[in-house]
C-alpha positions as CSV (number, residue, x, y, z in Angstrom):
1,M,63.3,-72.7,-1.5
2,Y,64.5,-76.1,-0.2
3,E,61.5,-78.5,-0.4
4,E,62.8,-80.6,2.5
5,N,62.4,-77.5,4.7
6,N,58.7,-77.0,3.7
7,V,55.5,-78.2,5.3
8,L,53.7,-77.3,2.1
9,T,54.9,-77.3,-1.5
10,I,52.6,-76.6,-4.6
11,K,53.8,-76.2,-8.2
12,T,51.9,-75.3,-11.3
13,V,52.6,-74.0,-14.8
14,Q,49.1,-72.7,-15.1
15,I,50.1,-69.1,-14.3
16,Q,47.4,-67.2,-16.2
17,P,44.4,-68.9,-14.5
18,I,45.8,-68.3,-11.0
19,R,46.5,-64.6,-11.8
20,N,43.0,-64.1,-13.3
21,M,41.4,-65.7,-10.3
22,I,43.2,-63.5,-7.8
23,T,42.5,-60.5,-10.0
24,A,38.8,-61.3,-9.8
25,I,38.5,-61.9,-6.1
26,K,40.6,-59.0,-4.9
27,D,37.7,-56.6,-5.6
28,I,35.3,-58.7,-3.7
29,L,37.3,-59.9,-0.7
30,T,39.6,-57.8,1.5
31,D,41.1,-60.9,3.0
32,A,41.0,-64.5,1.8
33,T,41.2,-67.4,4.1
34,I,43.0,-70.3,2.3
35,T,42.7,-73.8,3.6
36,F,45.3,-76.4,2.4
37,T,44.6,-80.1,2.9
38,K,45.9,-83.2,1.2
39,D,42.9,-83.0,-1.3
40,G,43.7,-79.5,-2.4
41,M,43.2,-75.9,-1.5
42,K,40.0,-73.9,-1.0
43,I,38.9,-70.3,-0.3
44,I,35.5,-69.8,1.2
45,N,34.8,-66.2,2.3
46,F,32.0,-63.6,2.4
47,D,32.5,-60.1,1.3
48,K,32.2,-57.2,3.8
49,T,28.4,-56.9,3.1
50,H,27.8,-60.6,3.5
51,T,25.9,-60.6,0.1
52,I,28.6,-62.3,-1.9
53,L,30.2,-65.7,-1.1
54,V,33.4,-66.7,-2.9
55,N,33.9,-70.5,-3.0
56,V,37.1,-71.7,-4.7
57,I,38.2,-75.3,-4.9
58,L,41.5,-76.3,-6.6
59,N,42.3,-80.1,-6.6
60,S,45.6,-81.4,-5.5
61,H,45.9,-84.0,-8.3
62,K,45.6,-81.2,-10.9
63,F,48.9,-79.5,-9.9
64,E,52.3,-80.6,-11.2
65,Q,53.3,-81.1,-7.5
66,Y,51.2,-80.9,-4.3
67,T,52.6,-81.9,-1.0
68,C,50.9,-80.9,2.3
69,D,52.4,-82.6,5.4
70,P,49.9,-81.6,8.0
71,D,46.3,-82.7,7.5
72,K,45.2,-79.1,7.3
73,I,46.9,-75.7,7.1
74,I,44.8,-72.5,7.4
75,V,46.2,-69.1,6.3
76,C,44.8,-65.7,5.7
77,A,46.1,-63.1,3.2
78,N,45.2,-59.6,2.2
79,T,43.9,-60.1,-1.3
80,L,45.4,-56.8,-2.6
81,H,48.8,-57.7,-1.3
82,L,48.5,-61.2,-2.8
83,F,47.5,-59.7,-6.1
84,K,50.6,-57.5,-6.1
85,V,53.0,-60.3,-5.6
86,I,51.1,-62.7,-7.9
87,S,51.0,-60.1,-10.7
88,T,54.8,-60.1,-11.0
89,M,54.7,-63.6,-12.5
90,S,55.4,-64.1,-16.2
91,N,53.3,-66.6,-18.2
92,D,56.5,-68.6,-18.9
93,D,57.2,-69.1,-15.2
94,T,56.6,-72.1,-13.0
95,L,54.8,-71.0,-9.8
96,S,55.7,-72.6,-6.5
97,M,53.7,-71.8,-3.4
98,Y,55.3,-73.0,-0.2
99,I,55.3,-72.7,3.6
100,D,58.7,-73.0,5.2
101,K,59.0,-74.9,8.5
102,A,60.5,-71.7,10.0
103,D,57.3,-69.9,9.3
104,Y,55.0,-72.6,10.7
105,H,54.5,-72.6,14.5
106,D,51.8,-74.7,16.2
107,G,49.6,-74.4,13.2
108,I,50.1,-70.7,12.8
109,V,51.7,-69.5,9.6
110,S,53.5,-66.1,9.4
111,H,54.5,-66.1,5.7
112,L,53.5,-67.7,2.4
113,G,56.4,-68.3,0.0
114,L,56.0,-67.7,-3.7
115,Q,58.7,-68.6,-6.2
116,Y,58.7,-68.1,-9.9
117,D,61.2,-70.2,-11.9
118,N,61.9,-69.4,-15.6
119,G,64.1,-72.0,-17.2
120,D,64.4,-70.0,-20.5
121,I,66.3,-67.1,-18.9
122,K,67.6,-69.2,-15.9
123,Q,65.9,-66.9,-13.4
124,C,64.4,-67.7,-9.9
125,Y,62.3,-65.0,-8.3
126,S,61.1,-65.6,-4.8
127,Q,58.9,-63.6,-2.4
128,K,57.5,-64.1,1.0
129,L,54.0,-62.6,1.7
130,R,53.3,-61.6,5.2
131,L,50.0,-63.3,6.4
132,I,47.2,-62.3,8.7
133,E,46.0,-64.3,11.6
134,P,43.0,-66.4,10.2
135,D,39.6,-67.1,11.6
136,M,40.0,-70.8,12.4
137,E,36.2,-71.3,12.3
138,E,35.6,-72.6,8.7
139,L,32.6,-71.6,6.7
140,I,30.5,-74.6,5.6
141,V,28.6,-74.1,2.3
142,P,25.2,-75.9,2.5
143,D,24.3,-78.3,-0.3
144,V,21.3,-76.7,-1.9
145,E,19.5,-78.2,-4.9
146,Y,18.7,-75.7,-7.7
147,S,15.8,-76.2,-10.1
148,T,17.5,-74.4,-13.0
149,V,21.1,-74.7,-14.2
150,I,22.1,-72.9,-17.4
151,N,25.3,-73.1,-19.5
152,L,26.2,-69.8,-21.1
153,P,29.3,-68.4,-22.9
154,T,31.3,-66.3,-20.4
155,S,31.8,-63.5,-23.0
156,D,28.0,-63.3,-23.6
157,F,27.3,-63.0,-19.8
158,Q,30.0,-60.3,-19.5
159,K,28.4,-58.2,-22.3
160,I,24.9,-58.6,-20.9
161,I,26.0,-57.4,-17.4
162,R,28.1,-54.6,-18.8
163,D,25.2,-53.4,-21.0
164,L,22.6,-53.5,-18.3
165,N,24.9,-51.9,-15.7
166,G,24.7,-48.7,-17.8
167,V,20.9,-48.6,-17.4
168,S,20.2,-49.7,-13.9
169,D,21.7,-50.9,-10.6
170,R,19.6,-54.1,-10.4
171,V,18.6,-56.8,-12.8
172,E,15.9,-59.4,-12.8
173,I,17.0,-62.8,-14.1
174,K,14.1,-65.0,-15.1
175,S,13.8,-68.6,-16.5
176,V,10.6,-69.2,-18.4
177,G,10.3,-72.4,-20.4
178,N,13.2,-72.5,-22.9
179,D,14.0,-68.8,-22.4
180,L,16.4,-66.9,-20.1
181,I,15.4,-63.3,-19.7
182,F,17.5,-60.4,-18.2
183,S,15.5,-57.2,-17.6
184,C,16.0,-53.9,-15.8
185,D,14.4,-50.5,-15.4
186,G,16.5,-47.3,-15.0
187,N,15.8,-43.6,-14.7
188,F,16.1,-43.0,-18.5
189,A,15.4,-46.5,-20.1
190,S,14.3,-50.0,-19.6
191,S,16.1,-53.0,-21.1
192,R,15.1,-56.6,-21.9
193,I,17.4,-59.3,-23.2
194,F,15.8,-62.7,-24.2
195,R,18.1,-65.8,-24.7
196,S,16.7,-69.0,-26.1
197,E,18.4,-72.4,-26.2
198,S,20.8,-72.9,-29.1
199,D,23.8,-75.2,-29.7
200,G,27.0,-73.8,-28.2
201,N,25.4,-70.5,-27.1
202,M,23.0,-71.4,-24.3
203,E,21.8,-74.7,-22.9
204,F,19.6,-75.6,-19.9
205,I,21.5,-78.3,-18.1
206,Q,18.6,-78.6,-15.7
207,K,15.3,-76.9,-15.7
208,S,12.0,-77.0,-13.8
209,D,8.6,-77.6,-15.3
210,A,7.8,-75.3,-18.2
211,S,4.9,-73.8,-16.3
212,V,7.1,-72.8,-13.3
213,I,8.8,-69.3,-13.5
214,I,12.1,-69.1,-11.8
215,Q,13.3,-65.6,-11.1
216,G,15.3,-63.3,-8.8
217,E,16.6,-59.7,-8.7
218,F,20.3,-59.1,-8.2
219,S,22.7,-56.2,-7.8
220,L,24.4,-55.3,-11.1
221,K,27.3,-53.8,-9.3
222,S,28.0,-57.1,-7.6
223,L,27.6,-59.0,-10.9
224,S,30.2,-56.6,-12.5
225,H,32.7,-58.1,-10.1
226,F,31.7,-61.6,-11.2
227,I,32.4,-61.0,-14.9
228,K,36.1,-60.3,-14.0
229,C,36.3,-64.1,-14.1
230,T,35.5,-64.1,-17.8
231,P,39.1,-64.9,-18.9
232,L,39.1,-68.1,-16.8
233,C,37.1,-70.2,-19.2
234,S,34.8,-70.1,-22.3
235,H,31.5,-71.2,-20.6
236,L,30.0,-70.7,-17.2
237,E,27.2,-72.4,-15.3
238,M,24.4,-70.3,-13.7
239,Y,22.3,-71.8,-10.9
240,L,18.9,-70.1,-10.5
241,G,16.2,-70.8,-8.0
242,N,13.3,-68.9,-6.4
243,D,14.3,-67.2,-3.2
244,L,17.8,-68.6,-3.5
245,P,21.2,-66.9,-4.1
246,L,22.4,-66.8,-7.7
247,I,25.4,-69.0,-8.2
248,V,27.8,-68.4,-11.2
249,K,30.4,-71.1,-11.6
250,Y,33.6,-70.7,-13.6
251,D,36.3,-73.3,-14.2
252,V,39.8,-72.3,-13.2
253,A,41.4,-73.9,-16.2
254,S,41.9,-77.6,-15.3
255,L,42.8,-76.9,-11.7
256,G,39.3,-76.6,-10.2
257,E,36.4,-74.1,-10.0
258,I,35.3,-70.8,-8.5
259,K,31.6,-70.4,-7.5
260,L,30.4,-66.8,-6.8
261,C,27.1,-66.7,-4.9
262,L,25.0,-63.5,-4.7
263,A,22.1,-63.0,-2.4
264,P,18.9,-61.8,-4.1
265,L,17.7,-58.2,-3.6
266,P,14.5,-57.5,-1.7
267,P,11.6,-56.5,-4.0
268,S,11.9,-52.9,-5.3
């Protein structure tokens, strides 16, 4: 890789968060549209069923190096193929993502370059991922105000979803006063999990009037994909509102965030 030959060069030593993020989204999205601007990179895509929206924002100033010559570059990659090339990285590597001028023609990009440099063993490992023609029409995520925002340990949320997934295929998430309630009914059992506010374990960042019940029913299969983001950070933020999608936000280390939005199920 010769940087003077690139229209895009990004470098980071935060290997594990990038790998964990790609691992999580590969089971949700078949293809990922990635938009690079001078402010950073973002992924905004629906899954095939249009019930899950993935919204990733990574900030340019959080990378060790970030240079994007055009105002905007849009590429599209098969997520399984991207996972396969990303998973070859070692935690001791420095990751460089780049687009060579030779692979950039009138705004269309044929290949995304990935280079892993390891100074300890004096190794440079480079790959070029073949890209798919992207949909140039960008998705715009509307700014919706949620009445309830909850901070919860990611490991606790992971266990709750795993436990309930063994009982049913849908879960009701309800906010009542200072309590958060997960409940489900299956063929052989019903389960209820009550969580109350406590320091370091659960906190209402924002909540509606105590007399107002906020609730929604959601697919546990879909939420099982969400919890693959657990290694990214220690705490998550959950956005809950009546008749609104559930949003679960994870930090991608210090680089940015991933928001996973899930449409509510119709009443059973």
